C-alpha positions in Angstrom: 23.5 -15.3 -26.2 23.3 -15.3 -22.2 24.7 -17.8 -20.1 22.7 -21.3 -20.1 23.2 -24.3 -17.1 21.6 -27.8 -17.3 21.1 -29.2 -14.1 18.5 -32.7 -13.2 16.0 -31.9 -10.8 13.7 -34.7 -9.4 15.0 -37.0 -12.7 14.3 -33.8 -14.8 16.1 -31.7 -17.1 15.5 -28.5 -16.4 17.7 -25.6 -18.8 17.9 -22.2 -17.0 20.4 -19.0 -17.1 23.3 -19.0 -15.1 22.7 -17.4 -11.5 19.2 -18.6 -11.2 18.9 -20.5 -7.8 17.5 -24.1 -7.5 14.3 -22.6 -6.1 13.8 -20.6 -9.2 14.9 -23.3 -11.6 12.2 -26.1 -9.6 9.4 -23.7 -10.4 10.2 -23.3 -14.1 9.3 -27.0 -14.4 6.6 -26.6 -12.0 8.1 -28.7 -8.5 6.9 -26.5 -5.9 9.6 -26.8 -2.7 8.3 -25.5 0.1 9.2 -21.4 1.4 8.5 -19.7 4.3 11.5 -17.1 5.3 11.6 -16.6 1.4 10.0 -13.6 -0.7 10.5 -12.7 -4.4 12.9 -9.6 -4.9 12.5 -9.0 -1.3 14.2 -11.7 0.8 16.5 -14.7 0.3 18.5 -15.8 3.4 17.7 -19.2 3.6 16.9 -18.9 7.4 13.3 -21.0 7.9 15.4 -24.2 6.3 11.8 -25.0 5.1 13.2 -25.3 1.7 16.1 -27.7 2.0 17.3 -30.1 -0.4 19.6 -32.9 -1.4 22.7 -31.9 -3.9 24.2 -35.1 -4.9 27.8 -34.8 -4.0 27.3 -32.4 -1.4 26.9 -33.4 2.2 23.7 -32.1 4.4 20.8 -30.4 3.6 21.0 -26.6 1.4 18.6 -24.2 1.4 17.2 -23.4 -2.8 16.4 -20.4 -2.5 19.5 -19.3 -2.0 21.9 -22.3 -3.8 22.8 -21.3 -7.2 22.4 -23.1 -10.4 25.8 -25.2 -11.3 26.5 -27.2 -14.8 25.5 -31.1 -14.2 24.1 -30.4 -10.5 21.8 -33.2 -9.5 18.9 -32.3 -6.9 16.6 -33.9 -5.3 13.3 -32.2 -3.2 11.2 -35.2 -2.4 12.9 -37.4 -0.6 11.8 -39.3 2.6 14.7 -37.6 4.6 14.1 -34.0 3.4 10.6 -34.2 4.0 10.9 -35.2 7.5 13.4 -32.6 8.1 11.6 -30.3 7.0 8.9 -31.5 9.1 11.2 -31.0 12.2 12.0 -27.7 11.1 8.2 -26.8 11.4 8.5 -28.5 14.5 11.3 -26.0 16.1 9.4 -23.2 14.3 5.6 -24.2 15.7 7.3 -24.7 19.0 7.3 -21.3 19.8 4.4 -19.8 17.8 1.0 -19.2 19.8 -1.2 -22.1 19.1 -4.7 -19.4 18.6 -4.8 -19.5 15.4 -8.4 -19.0 15.7 -8.7 -15.6 16.7 -5.8 -14.9 15.0 -6.1 -11.8 12.3 -4.3 -14.0 9.6 -6.1 -17.0 10.2 -7.3 -18.3 6.8 -4.2 -16.4 5.5 -1.5 -17.5 7.1 1.6 -19.2 5.5 2.6 -21.2 8.8 -1.0 -22.5 9.0 -0.8 -23.6 5.5 2.7 -25.2 6.2 1.1 -26.7 9.4 -1.8 -28.5 7.7 0.8 -29.6 5.1 2.9 -31.4 7.0 -0.3 -32.8 9.1 1.6 -31.5 12.3 -1.0 -32.8 14.6 1.1 -32.4 17.6 4.0 -30.5 18.4 7.1 -32.7 19.9 9.6 -30.2 20.9 7.4 -27.5 22.9 9.1 -26.3 25.5 9.4 -22.5 27.0 8.5 -19.5 25.1 9.1 -15.7 25.6 6.4 -13.9 26.2 7.1 -10.2 24.7 5.1 -7.1 25.2 2.9 -6.1 22.3 3.4 -2.9 20.5 0.3 -1.0 19.9 1.0 2.6 20.2 1.4 3.4 16.9 -1.9 4.9 15.1 -1.7 2.5 12.3 0.0 -0.4 13.1 0.4 -3.2 15.8 3.7 -5.4 16.2 3.4 -8.6 17.8 6.8 -9.8 18.4 5.1 -13.2 20.0 3.7 -14.6 16.6 7.3 -13.7 14.8 8.7 -16.4 13.5 12.1 -14.7 13.0 11.9 -15.0 8.8 13.3 -11.3 8.6 10.9 -11.1 5.5 9.3 -7.5 7.2 13.0 -6.6 7.7 14.4 -6.5 4.6 11.1 -4.8 2.8 11.8 -2.0 5.7 15.1 -1.9 4.9 15.8 -2.6 1.3 12.8 -1.7 -0.6 11.6 1.0 1.6 15.0 2.3 2.5 14.0 2.7 6.2 15.3 0.2 9.2 12.8 1.3 11.0 12.9 -2.8 12.4 16.0 -5.4 12.8 16.6 -8.4 14.5 18.5 -8.3 17.5 19.6 -10.6 20.5 21.3 -13.9 20.0 19.9 -17.2 20.3 16.9 -18.2 22.3 16.7 -14.6 22.9 16.6 -13.4 19.2 13.1 -10.9 18.1 12.2 -8.1 15.4 12.7 -5.4 17.2 13.2 -1.3 17.0 16.0 1.2 18.5 16.1 0.5 21.9 13.1 -1.5 21.9 10.5 1.7 21.3 7.0 1.7 20.0 6.9 2.1 16.2 5.4 5.5 17.2 8.3 6.4 18.4 10.8 5.6 15.3 11.5 6.3 12.0 8.2 4.2 11.4 6.2 6.1 8.4 3.3 3.4 9.1 3.7 2.5 4.8 2.5 -1.2 6.0 4.8 -2.9 4.0 6.1 -4.8 6.6 2.5 -6.2 7.0 2.7 -7.7 3.7 5.7 -9.2 3.8 5.2 -10.6 6.9 3.9 -14.7 6.7 2.4 -14.4 10.0 -0.2 -12.4 12.1 3.1 -10.6 13.7 2.6 -7.6 12.0 -1.1 -5.8 11.1 -3.3 -2.2 10.8 -4.5 -0.9 14.2 -8.3 -2.0 13.3 -11.6 0.6 13.7 -14.0 -2.1 13.2 -15.1 -1.3 16.3 -15.9 2.0 16.2 -17.0 2.4 12.9 -20.3 -0.4 14.3 -20.7 1.5 17.1 -21.3 5.0 14.8 -23.3 2.6 12.0 -26.0 1.3 15.1 -26.2 5.6 16.6 -29.7 6.4 15.0 -28.3 10.4 15.6 -25.2 9.5 13.4 -25.0 10.6 10.1 -22.4 8.0 9.0 -20.6 8.3 5.1 -18.4 6.3 3.6 -15.5 6.8 1.3 -13.6 4.7 -1.1 -10.2 4.9 -2.5 -9.9 4.2 -6.0 -6.8 0.9 -5.1 -10.4 -0.7 -3.1 -12.2 -1.7 -5.8 -9.4 -3.2 -7.5 -8.2 -5.6 -4.4 -11.3 -5.8 -2.8 -12.9 -8.5 -4.9 -9.6 -10.6 -3.9 -10.8 -11.1 -0.3 -13.8 -12.9 -2.0 -11.6 -15.1 -4.6 -12.1 -13.4 -6.7 -9.1 -13.0 -9.6 -6.7 -10.6 -9.3 -7.5 -7.3 -10.7 -10.9 -7.6 -10.7 -12.9 -4.1 -10.6 -16.0 -4.3 -7.9 -17.2 -1.1 -7.5 -20.8 -1.7 -8.1 -20.9 -5.0 -5.7 -18.3 -2.7 -2.9 -21.1 0.2 -3.1 -23.7 -2.2 -2.1 -21.7 -3.8 0.6 -21.0 -0.8 2.2 -25.2 0.6 1.8 -26.3 -2.9 3.5 -23.7 -2.2 6.1 -25.8 0.6 7.2 -23.8 3.9 5.8 -26.2 6.6 5.2 -24.0 7.8 2.4 -21.4 6.1 -0.1 -19.2 8.4 -1.9 -16.3 7.9 -3.9 -13.0 9.5 -3.2 -12.3 9.6 -6.5 -14.4 13.0 -6.4 -11.6 13.7 -3.3 -8.7 13.5 -6.1 -10.3 15.9 -8.7 -10.8 18.4 -6.4 -6.8 17.4 -5.0 -6.0 17.4 -8.6 -7.6 20.9 -9.1 -6.4 22.8 -6.6 -2.7 20.8 -7.2 -2.7 21.9 -10.8 -3.7 25.7 -9.9 -0.4 25.7 -7.7 2.0 23.5 -10.4 0.9 26.1 -13.4 1.1 29.3 -10.3 4.9 27.7 -9.5 5.7 26.8 -12.9 4.7 30.4 -14.5 7.2 32.2 -11.8 9.5 29.3 -12.0 9.6 29.8 -8.0 9.7 26.7 -5.5 10.8 24.3 -8.3 9.9 21.3 -8.4 6.7 21.0 -6.6 6.5 17.2 -5.1 2.9 16.0 -5.1 1.7 15.3 -1.0 -1.0 12.7 -1.8 0.9 9.5 0.2 1.1 10.0 4.2 3.7 7.9 4.4 5.9 9.6 2.0 5.3 12.9 3.8 6.3 11.2 7.1 9.5 10.1 5.0 10.6 13.5 4.1 9.5 15.4 7.0 12.0 12.9 9.1 14.6 12.8 6.9 14.8 15.8 4.3 13.3 18.1 6.1 15.0 21.1 4.2 13.1 20.0 1.2 9.4 20.6 2.4 8.9 23.6 1.4 8.9 21.9 -2.2 5.8 20.1 -1.2 2.7 20.8 -2.7 0.7 22.1 0.4 -2.1 20.3 -0.9 -3.8 17.8 1.4 -4.9 14.5 0.5 -8.2 13.3 -1.9 -9.5 12.0 1.5 -9.1 14.9 3.2 -10.1 16.9 1.1 -13.1 15.2 0.7 -13.7 15.1 4.3 -13.5 18.9 4.7 -16.0 19.3 1.9 -18.3 17.1 3.4 -18.2 18.3 6.9 -19.2 21.9 5.5 -20.7 22.6 1.5 -22.2 19.3 1.8 -23.4 19.5 5.4 -24.6 23.0 4.6 -26.7 21.9 1.2 -28.4 18.6 3.4 -29.0 20.7 6.4 -26.6 18.3 8.9 -24.9 19.6 12.1 -21.2 18.6 10.9 -20.6 17.5 14.6 -23.1 14.4 14.3 -21.4 13.6 10.5 -19.1 10.2 10.8 -17.0 10.0 8.0 -15.0 7.0 7.2 -12.2 6.4 4.9 -11.9 2.7 3.2 -8.2 3.3 2.5 -5.1 0.3 0.7 -3.6 2.0 2.9 -2.2 2.1 6.4 -0.4 5.3 6.6 -4.1 7.0 6.0 -4.7 6.3 10.1 -1.8 8.2 10.8 -2.6 11.4 8.5 -6.4 11.4 9.8 -4.7 12.2 13.6 -2.8 14.7 12.5 -3.2 18.5 14.1 -3.2 19.7 10.7 -6.7 18.0 9.2 -9.3 19.9 10.7 -11.2 22.7 9.9 -12.9 24.8 12.7 -11.9 22.3 15.2 -14.3 20.0 13.4 -11.6 16.5 12.1 -11.9 15.9 8.3 -12.3 11.9 8.6 -13.0 10.5 11.9 -11.4 6.5 10.7 -9.7 4.9 8.3 -10.6 1.3 7.7 -8.2 -0.6 4.9 -9.4 -3.0 2.0 -8.7 -5.6 4.2 -10.7 -4.2 7.3 -13.9 -3.1 5.1 -13.6 -7.2 4.0 -13.8 -8.5 7.4 -16.9 -5.9 8.1 -18.7 -7.7 5.0 -17.8 -10.9 7.0 -19.1 -10.1 9.5 -22.3 -9.3 8.2 -22.9 -12.8 6.2 -22.9 -10.8 3.0 -22.4 -12.9 0.3 -19.7 -10.4 -1.8 -19.6 -12.2 -5.1 -23.3 -12.9 -5.9 -24.0 -8.9 -5.0 -25.9 -6.8 -7.4 -24.3 -3.8 -8.1 -25.3 0.1 -6.8 -24.0 3.8 -7.8 -22.2 5.6 -5.7 -24.8 8.5 -4.3 -25.1 11.3 -5.9 -23.8 14.2 -5.9 -20.7 13.6 -3.6 -20.9 10.2 -6.0 -19.6 12.0 -9.4 -16.1 11.2 -10.3 -13.6 11.2 -13.6 -11.6 9.3 -14.7 -8.4 11.1 -13.7 -9.6 10.8 -10.2 -9.5 6.3 -10.9 -5.4 6.4 -11.9 -4.9 8.4 -9.0 -3.9 4.4 -7.4 -1.3 3.4 -9.6 1.9 4.9 -9.6 2.6 7.9 -12.3 -1.7 8.2 -11.9 -1.6 11.2 -9.9 1.2 12.8 -12.4 -0.5 12.0 -15.5 -4.4 13.4 -13.9 -2.6 16.5 -12.8 -1.0 17.2 -16.5 -4.5 16.7 -17.9 -5.4 19.5 -16.0 -2.3 22.0 -16.4 -2.1 21.3 -20.0 -5.9 22.5 -20.2 -4.7 25.4 -18.2 -1.9 26.5 -19.5 -2.4 26.0 -22.9 -6.3 28.1 -22.2 -7.5 25.1 -25.1 -8.9 21.6 -23.9 -6.9 19.2 -25.6 -7.6 16.1 -26.9 -4.9 14.2 -25.3 -5.5 12.6 -22.6 -2.8 9.8 -22.1 0.9 10.3 -20.9 2.2 6.5 -20.9 5.8 8.1 -20.6 4.0 8.5 -16.6 2.8 4.9 -16.6 4.1 1.1 -15.5 6.1 -0.7 -13.0 9.3 0.9 -12.7 10.5 2.4 -9.6 11.3 5.4 -11.0 9.6 7.2 -14.5 11.4 10.1 -16.2 9.5 12.0 -19.2 9.8 15.5 -20.6 5.8 16.8 -21.2 5.9 19.8 -24.1 2.9 22.1 -22.7 2.5 25.3 -24.8 5.5 25.0 -26.3 7.6 24.5 -23.3 9.2 21.5 -21.6 8.2 20.3 -18.3 10.5 17.6 -16.6 8.7 15.1 -14.6 10.1 12.2 -12.6 7.6 9.5 -11.4 8.8 7.7 -8.0 6.9 4.5 -6.1 8.7 3.5 -3.0 10.2 5.2 -0.3 13.9 3.6 -1.7 13.5 5.0 -4.7 11.9 8.1 -3.3 14.9 8.8 -1.2 17.1 8.9 -4.3 14.8 11.6 -6.3 15.6 13.2 -3.0 18.8 13.3 -2.5 19.4 14.6 -6.4 17.4 17.8 -5.5 19.0 18.0 -2.3 22.3 18.1 -3.9 21.4 20.3 -6.8 21.9 17.5 -9.6 18.2 17.3 -10.3 16.3 19.9 -12.6 12.8 18.5 -12.9 9.6 20.7 -12.7 7.1 18.6 -11.0 7.5 14.9 -9.0 5.1 12.6 -7.8 5.8 10.2 -5.0 4.2 7.5 -3.9 5.1 5.7 -0.5 4.7 2.1 -1.4 6.4 0.2 -4.6 3.6 0.4 -7.0 1.4 3.3 -5.7 -2.1 2.6 -3.5 -2.9 -0.6 -5.4 0.3 -2.2 -4.0 -0.7 -0.2 -0.8 -0.1 -1.3 3.5 -4.1 -1.6 3.4 -4.5 -4.2 0.4 -5.4 -8.0 0.5 -2.1 -9.6 1.4 -0.6 -12.2 -1.0 1.4 -15.5 0.1 5.0 -15.9 -1.6 3.9 -18.5 -3.8 1.9 -16.1 -5.5 4.0 -13.2 -5.1 6.2 -15.3 -7.1 4.4 -16.1 -10.3 1.8 -13.2 -10.4 2.5 -9.5 -11.4 -0.2 -8.4 -8.4 0.6 -4.8 -9.4 -0.1 -4.6 -13.2 -3.1 -6.5 -12.8 -4.6 -4.2 -10.6 -3.5 -1.1 -12.2 -5.0 -2.4 -15.6 -8.2 -2.0 -13.5 -8.0 1.3 -12.5 -6.7 1.9 -16.2 -9.9 0.5 -18.2 -11.8 2.3 -15.4 -10.6 5.5 -16.9 -10.7 4.8 -19.8 -14.7 3.8 -20.2 -14.9 7.2 -18.0 -17.6 9.5 -19.9 -15.5 12.3 -18.1 -11.7 11.9 -18.0 -10.4 15.3 -17.0 -11.0 16.3 -13.2 -11.5 20.6 -14.1 -15.0 18.6 -16.1 -16.3 17.1 -13.1 -19.9 18.7 -12.7 -20.1 18.6 -9.1 -16.1 19.9 -8.7 -17.5 22.7 -11.4 -20.8 23.5 -8.9 -18.8 23.3 -5.7 -16.4 26.3 -7.2 -19.0 28.4 -8.8 -21.4 28.4 -5.7 -18.7 27.8 -2.3 -14.9 28.0 -3.2 -15.4 30.6 -6.0 -11.6 28.7 -7.3 -8.8 26.8 -6.8 -6.1 28.5 -4.7 -9.3 30.8 -2.9 -9.0 32.0 -0.1 -11.4 28.8 1.2 -9.9 26.3 -0.4 -6.9 26.9 1.0 -8.6 27.0 4.4 -10.7 23.8 3.7 -7.9 21.9 1.1 -4.3 23.0 2.0 -2.3 21.9 4.5 0.6 22.5 6.7 4.5 19.9 7.2 6.4 19.7 10.6 10.2 19.6 10.5 10.2 15.6 12.8 13.2 13.9 14.6 13.6 10.2 12.8 13.4 9.2 16.6 11.4 10.4 19.9 13.8 9.0 21.9 17.8 8.8 22.3 19.4 6.5 20.3 
């Protein structure tokens, strides 16, 4: 039996496992201790001092997020002296923080703001000199405002310990301390992958996505521009949270209705683009597998992951699938096949991708993402940005009726829906690959071994009498482990799925930001993933190659997966990059 420890917190006796922190023990009995720098499983350093407690027999105040429980320990969490000490700590933090809450992107969803309200901070006693630092807005995806940083180090931990990147760190000492990059350069010039996990870790507005809302509004006002929205699968599993709906609520119909109310001429489903990706990717895999050539093949849907391998493992780039990601493929189809069908000048078409991902902003600007001088996608807005547009338009999202995606480019399968969660791309590809390899329409749909929240999932799938060894990794820290195995010749996988964000796109850098309290109490990943699996289960068609509109487009236009035209529109190339565009 696991060692247990008994202690008393605020007069309540509690028995917990050894190596539990006082903060965790308090939560188990419903005692909420305020925190700011703490983030479950990511950051526990005790720097902010908001979670301090009194322990009988100990001098001074102890950060509860790093203090382990001990047998017989007696803890006090809410004495008048503690409350006064916390208020003083909060005062010091606020004294070096801009007072622009009303115009801050995190207003209403800021953990520092909530603490200020909780502690009734009517004035700042220790107001003094503040250092004004330059805002870094040079990257296509992420804006860094060091003036709003509270030195909680949550972003550092997410980048370094979870993602294994280390693009940012704490530099200087004392009053000069700040979170910055190598040589204080832009995120654009260092080894940042633009995954946006730092944004989701930040409790304030020091990090946020680079907004494209104004550009989209301008195009929506232009009567000469055909503005088309396409929405990624993960967006429908997260958007409702921005309007107070329960985590994991699927809001597909309301999302479509809101986009139409915003003025988009057409609203299509990126799941259709995902079906195109599976057609091309499964064909590519079957070809490589049959020839035993250049294996393992690694998926290429995640732009943060693609930038990571380009910078860190450039010698393995040949293993990447040459397929564009779903929204880029779909953009190319819209501006060629669809534009011709509807007699629209592609130069007057403006495609907006609504994505759960900040790195998609970087991806759509890559020079490879165009055909004959026409960009595949013109703008990328995150789930959060779409929510802001809906609120700006004063749309009552929760009470909207449900509408359908526009036809024909709104037809998609359940396989496209599960792209949004870790393992989904692998499962969707295997559904098509098995039918291709066997020449049969097999009943097997679910591949349970590649599902779930584990950062690395391995499985062996038997198709047509042949074993296919697959591995699924989410989070760049886990991706590094897999790539090191491949580089060292220690892996015998044939097919690899990698997503930059832990949990996949449903946990992307552009998804709704949850407080540390919610993240410590709720399995957000599972709830959002369940929403996508539910869409898949309810779908009439669950295999990408059975999508009617895809069949028509291949028959009338593309020819077949991997054809010369398909290669031109739907495939791409990669670049060997330096980690830094500066000398370090």
